[in-house]
KEROFI-38057 format. One record per residue: residue in three letters; x, y, z of N, C-alpha, C in turn. Coordinates in nm, 4 decimals. Example, Ala and Ser with C-alpha at 12.3 -4.5 7.8 and 13.67 -1.06 7.14 Angstrom:
# KEROFI-38057
  resn        nu        nv        nw       cau       cav       caw        cu        cv        cw
   ALA    1.3190   -0.5690    0.7800    1.2300   -0.4500    0.7800    1.3200   -0.3300    0.7800
   SER    1.2850   -0.2250    0.7080    1.3670   -0.1060    0.7140    1.2900    0.0030    0.7870
//
This chain:
# KEROFI-38057
  resn        nu        nv        nw       cau       cav       caw        cu        cv        cw
   MET   -0.7173   -1.9583    0.2190   -0.6794   -1.8464    0.1331   -0.6784   -1.8923   -0.0120
   SER   -0.7259   -1.8057   -0.1023   -0.7284   -1.8388   -0.2450   -0.5876   -1.8384   -0.3025
   GLU   -0.5785   -1.8719   -0.4318   -0.4475   -1.8727   -0.4971   -0.3797   -1.7369   -0.4833
   PRO   -0.2488   -1.7339   -0.4564   -0.1815   -1.6049   -0.4362   -0.1757   -1.5210   -0.5625
   LEU   -0.1979   -1.3917   -0.5449   -0.1781   -1.2988   -0.6554   -0.0332   -1.2509   -0.6552
   LEU    0.0194   -1.2280   -0.5349    0.1619   -1.1974   -0.5182    0.2261   -1.3116   -0.4414
   ASP    0.3425   -1.3552   -0.4870    0.4102   -1.4675   -0.4230    0.5591   -1.4368   -0.4127
   PHE    0.6085   -1.4305   -0.2904    0.7509   -1.4060   -0.2650    0.8138   -1.5396   -0.2285
   LYS    0.9027   -1.5875   -0.3140    0.9645   -1.7179   -0.2954    1.1135   -1.7016   -0.2665
   ALA    1.1512   -1.7247   -0.1411    1.2909   -1.7137   -0.0973    1.3548   -1.5834   -0.1442
   VAL    1.2784   -1.4747   -0.1382    1.3267   -1.3450   -0.1874    1.4323   -1.2886   -0.0927
   ARG    1.5468   -1.2579   -0.1505    1.6567   -1.1952   -0.0766    1.6986   -1.0701   -0.1527
   ILE    1.7235   -0.9612   -0.0790    1.7608   -0.8358   -0.1445    1.8855   -0.7794   -0.0772
   GLU    1.9837   -0.7513   -0.1595    2.1095   -0.6936   -0.1134    2.1293   -0.5593   -0.1830
   LEU    2.1606   -0.4565   -0.1068    2.1853   -0.3242   -0.1626    2.3171   -0.2706   -0.1074
   GLY    2.4037   -0.2244   -0.1953    2.5318   -0.1700   -0.1530    2.6173   -0.2680   -0.0771
   GLY    2.6080   -0.3957   -0.1125    2.6880   -0.4979   -0.0466    2.6340   -0.5428    0.0879
   ARG    2.5158   -0.4935    0.1254    2.4570   -0.5298    0.2544    2.3239   -0.5990    0.2315
   GLU    2.3017   -0.7068    0.3041    2.1752   -0.7782    0.2924    2.0673   -0.7019    0.3681
   ILE    1.9700   -0.6483    0.2942    1.8591   -0.5744    0.3540    1.7471   -0.6696    0.3921
   ILE    1.7167   -0.7621    0.3022    1.6118   -0.8616    0.3237    1.6741   -0.9993    0.3131
   SER    1.6657   -1.0778    0.4202    1.7133   -1.2169    0.4145    1.6054   -1.3017    0.3477
   PRO    1.6405   -1.4222    0.3004    1.5438   -1.5027    0.2260    1.4076   -1.5110    0.2960
   MET    1.3040   -1.4752    0.2209    1.1712   -1.4606    0.2789    1.0657   -1.5234    0.1884
   ASP    0.9725   -1.5957    0.2482    0.8611   -1.6561    0.1754    0.7298   -1.6066    0.2337
   PHE    0.6456   -1.5485    0.1493    0.5080   -1.5205    0.1880    0.4289   -1.4902    0.0616
   SER    0.2970   -1.4976    0.0727    0.2123   -1.4706   -0.0425    0.0957   -1.3828   -0.0010
   VAL    0.0350   -1.3184   -0.1006   -0.0798   -1.2306   -0.0787   -0.1895   -1.2760   -0.1742
   ALA   -0.3045   -1.3107   -0.1189   -0.4158   -1.3593   -0.2008   -0.4875   -1.2438   -0.2696
   ALA   -0.5553   -1.2732   -0.3788   -0.6363   -1.1721   -0.4469   -0.7405   -1.1178   -0.3499
   GLY   -0.7503   -0.9857   -0.3419   -0.8464   -0.9209   -0.2540   -0.8014   -0.9062   -0.1108
   GLU   -0.6801   -0.9499   -0.0802   -0.6303   -0.9427    0.0577   -0.5615   -0.8093    0.0821
   PHE   -0.5721   -0.7614    0.2068   -0.5061   -0.6380    0.2499   -0.3992   -0.6783    0.3507
   VAL   -0.2723   -0.6630    0.3126   -0.1598   -0.7032    0.3977   -0.0748   -0.5808    0.4294
   CYS   -0.0458   -0.5595    0.5568    0.0397   -0.4486    0.5986    0.1782   -0.5008    0.6379
   ILE    0.2797   -0.4223    0.6058    0.4183   -0.4525    0.6446    0.4622   -0.3468    0.7445
   ILE    0.5080   -0.3912    0.8609    0.5560   -0.2995    0.9633    0.7000   -0.3353    0.9993
   GLY    0.7643   -0.2435    1.0711    0.9015   -0.2674    1.1140    0.9743   -0.1362    1.1321
   PRO    1.0879   -0.1390    1.1998    1.1640   -0.0170    1.2237    1.2259    0.0377    1.0951
   SER    1.2671    0.1636    1.0989    1.3337    0.2239    0.9840    1.4575    0.1433    0.9470
   GLY    1.4759    0.1218    0.8175    1.5937    0.0502    0.7705    1.5775   -0.0992    0.7622
   CYS    1.4559   -0.1506    0.7916    1.4374   -0.2963    0.7898    1.4044   -0.3492    0.6499
   GLY    1.3779   -0.2599    0.5550    1.3541   -0.3046    0.4178    1.2088   -0.3050    0.3746
   LYS    1.1219   -0.2360    0.4499    0.9790   -0.2337    0.4153    0.9569   -0.1785    0.2742
   THR    1.0108   -0.0596    0.2495    0.9923    0.0040    0.1181    1.0643   -0.0743    0.0095
   THR    1.1794   -0.1293    0.0411    1.2533   -0.2101   -0.0562    1.1716   -0.3309   -0.0994
   LEU    1.1052   -0.3953   -0.0042    1.0214   -0.5107   -0.0355    0.9032   -0.4685   -0.1243
   LEU    0.8461   -0.3533   -0.0933    0.7358   -0.3014   -0.1729    0.7824   -0.2716   -0.3157
   ARG    0.8996   -0.2136   -0.3274    0.9531   -0.1812   -0.4603    0.9867   -0.3074   -0.5397
   ALA    1.0235   -0.4123   -0.4700    1.0467   -0.5391   -0.5390    0.9151   -0.5935   -0.5941
   ALA    0.8080   -0.5770   -0.5188    0.6762   -0.6201   -0.5659    0.6322   -0.5410   -0.6885
   ALA    0.6773   -0.4133   -0.6952    0.6418   -0.3279   -0.8086    0.7300   -0.3517   -0.9300
   GLY    0.8429   -0.4190   -0.9100    0.9369   -0.4381   -1.0197    1.0371   -0.3257   -1.0318
   PHE    1.0417   -0.2344   -0.9322    1.1384   -0.1249   -0.9334    1.2759   -0.1726   -0.8884
   VAL    1.2777   -0.2765   -0.8040    1.4012   -0.3345   -0.7496    1.3988   -0.4832   -0.7795
   GLN    1.5100   -0.5361   -0.8273    1.5180   -0.6787   -0.8556    1.5768   -0.7535   -0.7361
   ALA    1.5198   -0.8670   -0.7063    1.5689   -0.9491   -0.5957    1.7091   -1.0004   -0.6262
   SER    1.7932   -1.0061   -0.5228    1.9273   -1.0617   -0.5380    1.9231   -1.2134   -0.5378
   GLY    1.8159   -1.2685   -0.4846    1.7957   -1.4126   -0.4823    1.6480   -1.4414   -0.4696
   GLY    1.6055   -1.5591   -0.5108    1.4648   -1.5917   -0.5066    1.3876   -1.5214   -0.6164
   GLN    1.2555   -1.5146   -0.6015    1.1712   -1.4628   -0.7088    1.0417   -1.4046   -0.6540
   VAL    1.0000   -1.2931   -0.7149    0.8681   -1.2363   -0.6874    0.7787   -1.2713   -0.8058
   LEU    0.6631   -1.3307   -0.7770    0.5684   -1.3681   -0.8816    0.4399   -1.2882   -0.8646
   ARG    0.3801   -1.2495   -0.9761    0.2463   -1.1916   -0.9747    0.1587   -1.2732   -1.0680
   ALA    0.0511   -1.3285   -1.0143   -0.0376   -1.4165   -1.0909    0.0420   -1.5280   -1.1586
   GLY    0.1440   -1.5784   -1.0878    0.2230   -1.6908   -1.1375    0.3345   -1.6549   -1.2320
   GLN    0.3477   -1.5261   -1.2665    0.4516   -1.4825   -1.3597    0.5583   -1.4016   -1.2864
   ALA    0.6839   -1.4198   -1.3245    0.7932   -1.3473   -1.2603    0.7785   -1.1967   -1.2819
   VAL    0.7987   -1.1197   -1.1762    0.7981   -0.9737   -1.1847    0.9374   -0.9285   -1.2277
   THR    0.9463   -0.8735   -1.3466    1.0765   -0.8302   -1.3998    1.0849   -0.6798   -1.4204
   GLY    0.9748   -0.6104   -1.3998    0.9727   -0.4653   -1.4166    0.8343   -0.4121   -1.3855
   PRO    0.8163   -0.2796   -1.3905    0.6856   -0.2193   -1.3622    0.5779   -0.2692   -1.4583
   SER    0.4543   -0.2684   -1.4116    0.3406   -0.3142   -1.4910    0.2210   -0.2242   -1.4648
   ARG    0.1359   -0.2099   -1.5650    0.0122   -0.1334   -1.5468   -0.0859   -0.2049   -1.4563
   GLU   -0.0594   -0.3330   -1.4287   -0.1460   -0.4083   -1.3376   -0.1178   -0.3742   -1.1915
   VAL   -0.0118   -0.2978   -1.1693    0.0297   -0.2629   -1.0330    0.0383   -0.1108   -1.0204
   ALA   -0.0309   -0.0555   -0.9220   -0.0277    0.0887   -0.8962    0.0484    0.1139   -0.7670
   PHE    0.1229    0.2239   -0.7630    0.2079    0.2554   -0.6480    0.1675    0.3918   -0.5927
   VAL    0.1270    0.3952   -0.4655    0.0901    0.5196   -0.3980    0.2049    0.5599   -0.3062
   PHE    0.2642    0.6756   -0.3334    0.3797    0.7228   -0.2584    0.3372    0.8060   -0.1377
   GLN    0.4247    0.8143   -0.0399    0.3986    0.8976    0.0770    0.3985    1.0451    0.0396
   ASP    0.4925    1.0863   -0.0441    0.5078    1.2275   -0.0780    0.4135    1.2637   -0.1918
   TYR    0.2872    1.2868   -0.1573    0.1863    1.3180   -0.2587    0.2188    1.4478   -0.3316
   GLY    0.2891    1.5415   -0.2647    0.3237    1.6688   -0.3284    0.4109    1.6493   -0.4509
   ARG    0.5058    1.5579   -0.4411    0.5944    1.5312   -0.5548    0.5322    1.4346   -0.6538
   ALA    0.4358    1.3559   -0.6092    0.3736    1.2583   -0.6980    0.2787    1.3243   -0.7979
   LEU    0.2277    1.4433   -0.7610    0.1337    1.5133   -0.8480    0.2054    1.6234   -0.9256
   LEU    0.1566    1.6516   -1.0454    0.2109    1.7590   -1.1284    0.1358    1.8880   -1.0986
   GLY    0.2093    1.9865   -1.0468    0.1466    2.1100   -1.0022    0.0808    2.1913   -1.1122
   TRP    0.1267    2.1745   -1.2360    0.0719    2.2519   -1.3471   -0.0476    2.1835   -1.4131
   ARG   -0.0832    2.0652   -1.3630   -0.2012    1.9961   -1.4141   -0.3125    2.0015   -1.3099
   SER   -0.4356    2.0132   -1.3582   -0.5502    2.0100   -1.2687   -0.5658    1.8708   -1.2083
   VAL   -0.6614    1.8587   -1.1165   -0.6920    1.7272   -1.0592   -0.7259    1.6288   -1.1706
   ALA   -0.8153    1.6688   -1.2593   -0.8526    1.5807   -1.3712   -0.7325    1.5521   -1.4598
   GLY   -0.6477    1.6512   -1.4804   -0.5292    1.6329   -1.5640   -0.4300    1.5363   -1.5036
   ASN   -0.4155    1.5392   -1.3709   -0.3261    1.4444   -1.3046   -0.3783    1.3020   -1.3169
   ILE   -0.5078    1.2850   -1.3037   -0.5654    1.1509   -1.3175   -0.5522    1.1023   -1.4615
   ALA   -0.5628    1.1956   -1.5553   -0.5517    1.1595   -1.6974   -0.4162    1.0993   -1.7310
   LEU   -0.3130    1.1304   -1.6505   -0.1794    1.0760   -1.6770   -0.1815    0.9237   -1.6861
   ALA   -0.2531    0.8599   -1.5934   -0.2588    0.7134   -1.5928   -0.3265    0.6614   -1.7185
   LEU   -0.4262    0.7331   -1.7655   -0.5003    0.6901   -1.8837   -0.4194    0.7134   -2.0105
   GLU   -0.3437    0.8218   -2.0127   -0.2561    0.8493   -2.1271   -0.1498    0.7406   -2.1382
   ALA   -0.0909    0.7049   -2.0224    0.0151    0.6028   -2.0220   -0.0391    0.4669   -2.0664
   ALA   -0.1667    0.4417   -2.0353   -0.2278    0.3134   -2.0717   -0.2813    0.3120   -2.2137
   GLY   -0.2727    0.4272   -2.2823   -0.3206    0.4340   -2.4200   -0.4719    0.4348   -2.4324
   ILE   -0.5413    0.4803   -2.3271   -0.6876    0.4876   -2.3321   -0.7295    0.5983   -2.4290
   ALA   -0.8259    0.5686   -2.5136   -0.8716    0.6663   -2.6128   -0.9161    0.7953   -2.5440
   LYS   -0.8817    0.9078   -2.6060   -0.9108    1.0385   -2.5469   -1.0592    1.0549   -2.5177
   ALA   -1.1449    1.0016   -2.6033   -1.2896    1.0159   -2.5859   -1.3404    0.9412   -2.4627
   GLU   -1.2677    0.8383   -2.4193   -1.3111    0.7572   -2.3053   -1.2644    0.8142   -2.1707
   ARG   -1.1669    0.9041   -2.1761   -1.1042    0.9500   -2.0511   -1.1971    1.0287   -1.9599
   PRO   -1.2750    1.1257   -2.0094   -1.3582    1.2057   -1.9173   -1.4513    1.1220   -1.8306
   ALA   -1.5145    1.0202   -1.8883   -1.6074    0.9369   -1.8109   -1.5332    0.8588   -1.7034
   ARG   -1.4148    0.8061   -1.7377   -1.3398    0.7285   -1.6383   -1.2877    0.8197   -1.5277
   ILE   -1.2423    0.9387   -1.5652   -1.1960    1.0360   -1.4651   -1.3105    1.0740   -1.3716
   ALA   -1.4287    1.0983   -1.4278   -1.5446    1.1349   -1.3468   -1.5800    1.0239   -1.2478
   ARG   -1.5689    0.8994   -1.2905   -1.6017    0.7868   -1.2030   -1.5080    0.7787   -1.0838
   VAL   -1.3779    0.7901   -1.1098   -1.2846    0.7758   -0.9974   -1.2902    0.8972   -0.9052
   LEU   -1.3164    1.0154   -0.9614   -1.3318    1.1333   -0.8755   -1.4526    1.1182   -0.7838
   GLU   -1.5604    1.0615   -0.8360   -1.6774    1.0369   -0.7528   -1.6453    0.9327   -0.6457
   THR   -1.5677    0.8332   -0.6824   -1.5321    0.7260   -0.5892   -1.4554    0.7799   -0.4686
   VAL   -1.3657    0.8772   -0.4927   -1.2851    0.9313   -0.3822   -1.3408    1.0622   -0.3278
   GLY   -1.4599    1.1010   -0.3726   -1.5257    1.2189   -0.3182   -1.4665    1.3515   -0.3609
   LEU   -1.4146    1.3584   -0.4842   -1.3529    1.4825   -0.5323   -1.4175    1.5362   -0.6598
   SER   -1.5406    1.4987   -0.6844   -1.6070    1.5390   -0.8089   -1.6103    1.6903   -0.8271
   GLU   -1.6235    1.7639   -0.7179   -1.6355    1.9091   -0.7265   -1.5008    1.9793   -0.7402
   HIS   -1.3925    1.9020   -0.7413   -1.2589    1.9638   -0.7422   -1.1788    1.9297   -0.8682
   ALA   -1.2455    1.8800   -0.9709   -1.1761    1.8329   -1.0909   -1.0893    1.9392   -1.1566
   ASP   -1.1321    2.0652   -1.1515   -1.0601    2.1719   -1.2215   -0.9600    2.2460   -1.1337
   LYS   -0.9492    2.2057   -1.0083   -0.8531    2.2699   -0.9189   -0.7132    2.2134   -0.9424
   PHE   -0.6126    2.2870   -0.8935   -0.4741    2.2429   -0.9034   -0.4281    2.1939   -0.7659
   PRO   -0.3257    2.1071   -0.7615   -0.2827    2.0504   -0.6333   -0.2591    2.1521   -0.5230
   ALA   -0.2011    2.2676   -0.5567   -0.1721    2.3693   -0.4552   -0.2981    2.4248   -0.3898
   GLN   -0.4115    2.4055   -0.4532   -0.5387    2.4553   -0.3990   -0.6061    2.3526   -0.3076
   LEU   -0.5441    2.2372   -0.2904   -0.6033    2.1285   -0.2126   -0.5271    2.1046   -0.0828
   SER   -0.5967    2.0518    0.0156   -0.5310    2.0101    0.1400   -0.4463    1.8857    0.1132
   GLY   -0.3622    1.8511    0.2118   -0.2788    1.7322    0.1961   -0.3618    1.6065    0.1783
   GLY   -0.4688    1.5937    0.2561   -0.5537    1.4762    0.2440   -0.6190    1.4659    0.1077
   MET   -0.6603    1.5808    0.0537   -0.7223    1.5811   -0.0789   -0.6203    1.5482   -0.1870
   GLN   -0.4977    1.5981   -0.1708   -0.3929    1.5647   -0.2676   -0.3667    1.4134   -0.2687
   GLN   -0.3678    1.3534   -0.1503   -0.3448    1.2090   -0.1461   -0.4621    1.1346   -0.2094
   ARG   -0.5832    1.1862   -0.1951   -0.6984    1.1276   -0.2626   -0.6809    1.1331   -0.4148
   VAL   -0.6237    1.2423   -0.4642   -0.5998    1.2539   -0.6082   -0.5025    1.1458   -0.6537
   GLN   -0.3957    1.1261   -0.5750   -0.2992    1.0228   -0.6127   -0.3645    0.8837   -0.6134
   ILE   -0.4492    0.8572   -0.5133   -0.5204    0.7286   -0.5081   -0.6155    0.7170   -0.6267
   ALA   -0.6842    0.8262   -0.6596   -0.7757    0.8248   -0.7744   -0.7005    0.7959   -0.9041
   ARG   -0.5829    0.8526   -0.9191   -0.5022    0.8277   -1.0392   -0.4646    0.6801   -1.0488
   CYS   -0.4329    0.6204   -0.9338   -0.4019    0.4768   -0.9338   -0.5254    0.3942   -0.9691
   LEU   -0.6409    0.4315   -0.9147   -0.7637    0.3574   -0.9443   -0.8003    0.3681   -1.0919
   ALA   -0.7679    0.4818   -1.1537   -0.8028    0.5033   -1.2940   -0.7360    0.4023   -1.3867
   GLN   -0.6193    0.3514   -1.3471   -0.5514    0.2543   -1.4327   -0.6041    0.1122   -1.4128
   GLN   -0.7020    0.0993   -1.3209   -0.7682   -0.0284   -1.2943   -0.6680   -0.1408   -1.2684
   PRO   -0.5854   -0.1250   -1.1650   -0.4823   -0.2256   -1.1358   -0.5391   -0.3474   -1.0640
   GLN   -0.4612   -0.4546   -1.0664   -0.4913   -0.5712   -0.9833   -0.4431   -0.5490   -0.8405
   VAL   -0.3280   -0.4821   -0.8299   -0.2591   -0.4664   -0.7021   -0.2303   -0.3192   -0.6777
   MET   -0.2531   -0.2742   -0.5530   -0.2129   -0.1399   -0.5140   -0.1066   -0.1513   -0.4050
   LEU    0.0080   -0.0911   -0.4284    0.1181   -0.0880   -0.3330    0.1218    0.0511   -0.2709
   MET    0.1199    0.0584   -0.1383    0.1078    0.1873   -0.0704    0.2209    0.2025    0.0308
   ASP    0.3036    0.3045    0.0098    0.4224    0.3254    0.0925    0.3998    0.4390    0.1920
   GLU    0.3563    0.4040    0.3119    0.3263    0.5022    0.4171    0.2471    0.6205    0.3614
   PRO    0.1353    0.5947    0.2954    0.0653    0.7021    0.2257    0.0040    0.8078    0.3158
   PHE   -0.0156    0.7747    0.4447   -0.0799    0.8705    0.5350    0.0172    0.9243    0.6397
   GLY    0.1447    0.8913    0.6256    0.2429    0.9266    0.7273    0.2615    1.0749    0.7480
   ALA    0.2391    1.1562    0.6449    0.2630    1.3005    0.6544    0.1362    1.3790    0.6890
   LEU    0.0258    1.3085    0.7151   -0.1019    1.3749    0.7391   -0.1324    1.3841    0.8883
   ASP   -0.2180    1.4805    0.9247   -0.2602    1.4918    1.0645   -0.3491    1.3741    1.1021
   ALA   -0.3668    1.3541    1.2317   -0.4344    1.2343    1.2816   -0.5777    1.2206    1.2298
   MET   -0.6535    1.3292    1.2287   -0.7928    1.3218    1.1848   -0.8024    1.2870    1.0363
   THR   -0.7177    1.3513    0.9555   -0.7186    1.3231    0.8115   -0.6735    1.1805    0.7851
   ARG   -0.5733    1.1355    0.8599   -0.5219    0.9993    0.8437   -0.6320    0.8973    0.8715
   GLU   -0.7066    0.9162    0.9791   -0.8132    0.8220    1.0123   -0.9224    0.8236    0.9055
   SER   -0.9554    0.9418    0.8551   -1.0564    0.9522    0.7496   -1.0135    0.8761    0.6247
   LEU   -0.8868    0.8895    0.5864   -0.8380    0.8217    0.4671   -0.8224    0.6710    0.4900
   GLN   -0.7904    0.6309    0.6112   -0.7877    0.4873    0.6412   -0.9245    0.4251    0.6126
   ASP   -1.0292    0.4912    0.6599   -1.1644    0.4405    0.6370   -1.2008    0.4454    0.4887
   GLU   -1.1550    0.5504    0.4196   -1.1839    0.5634    0.2771   -1.1173    0.4518    0.1975
   VAL   -0.9925    0.4230    0.2274   -0.9211    0.3170    0.1561   -0.9830    0.1815    0.1864
   SER   -1.0210    0.1580    0.3114   -1.0869    0.0314    0.3464   -1.2148    0.0135    0.2654
   ARG   -1.2921    0.1202    0.2528   -1.4160    0.1141    0.1747   -1.3865    0.0855    0.0272
   LEU   -1.2860    0.1541   -0.0269   -1.2514    0.1351   -0.1682   -1.2062   -0.0077   -0.1967
   VAL   -1.1291   -0.0637   -0.1049   -1.0797   -0.2005   -0.1238   -1.1961   -0.2990   -0.1232
   ARG   -1.2900   -0.2794   -0.0305   -1.4078   -0.3682   -0.0271   -1.4911   -0.3511   -0.1542
   GLN   -1.4994   -0.2284   -0.2016   -1.5818   -0.1984   -0.3183   -1.5219   -0.2514   -0.4480
   THR   -1.3904   -0.2428   -0.4614   -1.3244   -0.2772   -0.5876   -1.2621   -0.4158   -0.5891
   GLY   -1.2416   -0.4756   -0.4715   -1.1752   -0.6056   -0.4667   -1.0258   -0.5984   -0.4897
   LEU   -0.9676   -0.4799   -0.4744   -0.8230   -0.4628   -0.4921   -0.7433   -0.5480   -0.3934
   THR   -0.6242   -0.5856   -0.4360   -0.5259   -0.6488   -0.3484   -0.4287   -0.5394   -0.3052
   VAL   -0.4025   -0.5287   -0.1754   -0.3201   -0.4180   -0.1242   -0.2053   -0.4712   -0.0396
   LEU   -0.0864   -0.4179   -0.0676    0.0315   -0.4376    0.0166    0.0695   -0.2982    0.0648
   PHE    0.0676   -0.2775    0.1962    0.0685   -0.1436    0.2570    0.1798   -0.1353    0.3604
   VAL    0.2704   -0.0394    0.3442    0.3807   -0.0197    0.4389    0.3445    0.0907    0.5378
   THR    0.3700    0.0660    0.6659    0.3460    0.1672    0.7682    0.4396    0.1464    0.8865
   HIS    0.4646    0.2564    0.9611    0.5357    0.2464    1.0880    0.4387    0.2290    1.2041
   ASP    0.3112    0.2531    1.1774    0.2110    0.2648    1.2820    0.1420    0.1300    1.3072
   LEU    0.1647    0.0727    1.4245    0.1066   -0.0569    1.4591   -0.0454   -0.0537    1.4540
   GLU   -0.1066    0.0504    1.5089   -0.2523    0.0578    1.5114   -0.3089    0.0692    1.3702
   GLU   -0.2434    0.1461    1.2858   -0.2883    0.1574    1.1479   -0.2820    0.0218    1.0783
   ALA   -0.1735   -0.0508    1.1013   -0.1561   -0.1816    1.0386   -0.2673   -0.2778    1.0799
   ILE   -0.2966   -0.2842    1.2088   -0.3991   -0.3758    1.2575   -0.5369   -0.3328    1.2070
   TYR   -0.5636   -0.2033    1.2113   -0.6949   -0.1516    1.1724   -0.7273   -0.1811    1.0259
   LEU   -0.6258   -0.1695    0.9388   -0.6499   -0.1823    0.7956   -0.6455   -0.3256    0.7439
   SER   -0.5630   -0.4095    0.8044   -0.5214   -0.5311    0.7334   -0.5973   -0.6575    0.7692
   ASP   -0.5830   -0.7553    0.6793   -0.6235   -0.8930    0.7062   -0.5089   -0.9698    0.7709
   ARG   -0.3862   -0.9297    0.7371   -0.2653   -0.9875    0.7968   -0.1607   -0.8792    0.8108
   VAL   -0.0761   -0.8933    0.9117    0.0357   -0.8013    0.9324    0.1654   -0.8806    0.9266
   ILE    0.2604   -0.8292    0.8477    0.3938   -0.8882    0.8381    0.4908   -0.7951    0.9102
   ALA    0.5616   -0.8481    1.0081    0.6577   -0.7691    1.0849    0.7997   -0.8040    1.0417
   LEU    0.8793   -0.7017    1.0099    1.0184   -0.7211    0.9698    1.1119   -0.6700    1.0782
   ARG    1.2337   -0.7235    1.0795    1.3360   -0.6738    1.1712    1.4566   -0.6269    1.0920
   THR    1.5356   -0.5397    1.1516    1.6568   -0.4881    1.0876    1.7717   -0.5855    1.1054
   ASN    1.8773   -0.5647    1.0252    2.0018   -0.6412    1.0356    1.9772   -0.7915    1.0457
   PRO    1.9165   -0.8495    0.9437    1.8844   -0.9927    0.9491    2.0100   -1.0784    0.9584
   SER    1.9937   -1.1927    1.0211    2.1037   -1.2889    1.0338    2.0438   -1.4287    1.0257
   ALA    2.1292   -1.5303    1.0335    2.0819   -1.6680    1.0214    1.9824   -1.7027    1.1313
   ASP    2.0090   -1.6552    1.2538    1.9195   -1.6888    1.3640    1.8074   -1.5870    1.3826
   LYS    1.8202   -1.4694    1.3163    1.7151   -1.3675    1.3228    1.6874   -1.3160    1.1818
   PRO    1.6079   -1.3891    1.1049    1.5796   -1.3486    0.9666    1.4930   -1.2225    0.9608
   SER    1.4806   -1.1678    0.8401    1.4019   -1.0454    0.8214    1.2589   -1.0604    0.8685
   LEU    1.1982   -1.1753    0.8378    1.0584   -1.1973    0.8734    1.0487   -1.2328    1.0217
   ALA    1.0026   -1.1345    1.1012    0.9905   -1.1568    1.2454    0.8602   -1.2258    1.2814
   ALA    0.7532   -1.1917    1.2083    0.6228   -1.2505    1.2387    0.5253   -1.2253    1.1256
   MET    0.4252   -1.3132    1.1167    0.3145   -1.2957    1.0242    0.1879   -1.3244    1.1049
   VAL    0.1063   -1.2231    1.1239   -0.0046   -1.2318    1.2188   -0.1372   -1.2037    1.1492
   ASN   -0.2326   -1.2955    1.1633   -0.3671   -1.2743    1.1102   -0.4438   -1.1746    1.1970
   VAL   -0.5331   -1.0992    1.1330   -0.6163   -1.0018    1.2048   -0.7628   -1.0439    1.1879
   PRO   -0.8147   -1.1260    1.2808   -0.9505   -1.1807    1.2674   -1.0583   -1.0879    1.3243
   ILE   -1.0500   -0.9603    1.2895   -1.1479   -0.8624    1.3388   -1.2459   -0.8312    1.2261
   ALA   -1.3752   -0.8390    1.2578   -1.4794   -0.8223    1.1561   -1.4732   -0.6843    1.0907
   ARG   -1.5152   -0.6801    0.9648   -1.5305   -0.5545    0.8911   -1.6796   -0.5315    0.8674
   PRO   -1.7196   -0.4039    0.8496   -1.6385   -0.2834    0.8530   -1.5910   -0.2533    0.9950
   ARG   -1.4822   -0.1791    1.0030   -1.4237   -0.1465    1.1321   -1.4509   -0.0004    1.1672
   ASP   -1.4393    0.0298    1.2945   -1.4719    0.1627    1.3465   -1.3517    0.2175    1.4231
   GLN   -1.3179    0.3440    1.3978   -1.1974    0.4015    1.4560   -1.1971    0.3946    1.6093
   LEU   -1.3130    0.4047    1.6706   -1.3190    0.4015    1.8164   -1.3442    0.2601    1.8687
   LEU   -1.4520    0.1992    1.8216   -1.4924    0.0692    1.8768   -1.3918   -0.0414    1.8456
   THR   -1.3389   -0.0424    1.7231   -1.2428   -0.1473    1.6866   -1.1179   -0.1399    1.7724
   LYS   -1.0719   -0.0185    1.7999   -0.9475   -0.0027    1.8764   -0.9673   -0.0295    2.0252
   GLU   -1.0942   -0.0406    2.0670   -1.1230   -0.0790    2.2054   -1.1491   -0.2288    2.2174
   ASP   -1.1570   -0.2971    2.1037   -1.1818   -0.4414    2.1013   -1.0655   -0.5135    2.1695
   PRO   -1.0925   -0.6066    2.2615   -0.9842   -0.6799    2.3293   -0.8893   -0.7490    2.2308
   GLU   -0.9421   -0.7965    2.1175   -0.8569   -0.8624    2.0192   -0.7606   -0.7636    1.9561
   PHE   -0.8062   -0.6415    1.9320   -0.7196   -0.5370    1.8772   -0.6055   -0.5078    1.9757
   VAL   -0.6393   -0.4951    2.1020   -0.5390   -0.4662    2.2054   -0.4392   -0.5816    2.2147
   ARG   -0.4915   -0.7055    2.2080   -0.4037   -0.8223    2.2151   -0.3068   -0.8259    2.0981
   LEU   -0.3573   -0.7979    1.9770   -0.2719   -0.7988    1.8579   -0.1648   -0.6903    1.8660
   ARG   -0.2028   -0.5746    1.9171   -0.1043   -0.4680    1.9288    0.0080   -0.5084    2.0237
   ARG   -0.0295   -0.5717    2.1341    0.0717   -0.6165    2.2310    0.1609   -0.7245    2.1695
   GLU    0.1002   -0.8163    2.0939    0.1767   -0.9240    2.0315    0.2769   -0.8686    1.9305
   LEU    0.2317   -0.7793    1.8441    0.3204   -0.7239    1.7418    0.4281   -0.6352    1.8030
   TYR    0.3913   -0.5621    1.9059    0.4906   -0.4801    1.9759    0.6015   -0.5695    2.0321
   GLY    0.5634   -0.6849    2.0810    0.6619   -0.7776    2.1352    0.7556   -0.8302    2.0283
   TYR    0.7035   -0.8562    1.9083    0.7893   -0.9034    1.7978    0.8887   -0.7958    1.7590
   LEU    0.8430   -0.6730    1.7565    0.9307   -0.5643    1.7113    1.0285   -0.5216    1.8207
   GLY    0.9829   -0.5293    1.9446    1.0710   -0.4957    2.0558    1.1031   -0.3490    2.0657
   HIS    1.0131   -0.2641    2.0104    1.0356   -0.1193    2.0161    0.9070   -0.0498    1.9754
   HIS    0.9050    0.0783    1.9888    0.7882    0.1570    1.9473    0.7868    0.1647    1.7956
   ALA    0.6738    0.1319    1.7343    0.6590    0.1358    1.5888    0.6190    0.2744    1.5456
//
């Protein structure tokens, strides 16, 4: 693995007097796709927010490119599950994407070309003038992803971005994100409850457990996914290695993900 872009060094997080994340060490290489799984309340989203600089570690340190993460950065984009609230209903698709460019101080004359590029990348070129309410849930989530791509981040953090979508749309967007990551070289840290989604998307899966203790720390397992890319929704999930990984991760979690 190349030098880490994200590095969690003995990171511990306490919220409301309760330890959510016990001291944890792991790193994410540039261009790597890592999924975090675990039951509700195990700290998946909290860990993601620490990577974004939204939450400060109670102990240890989160590093990005060797520098301490002390707050949000334009080098890091965050894709939320609730795409409806993430988008501004009174702005068009192009207007929502422009938000990232406005925040980055991109010259007004440069914005249309960059917006057009990311809309083409996510397959929404024909919908630039529509408003979020005129789009399906899957298309709204594509807009949010396009807005993140427009800021040209090093890292994309994704918090159960497909959890509210139907199965067919979810699978379509899984393939779309996989393609985008290969195309752009993005580094992705992705939270999900879905074991199959985690295995299908990732290079590695990190499994967390709830109520960490000295003998049962937060980090339950870190599992490599040595399945060739590109992957296929049907054939990959029938691969014996995919089935084996699902059984292994299910055993670490000890419950339905």
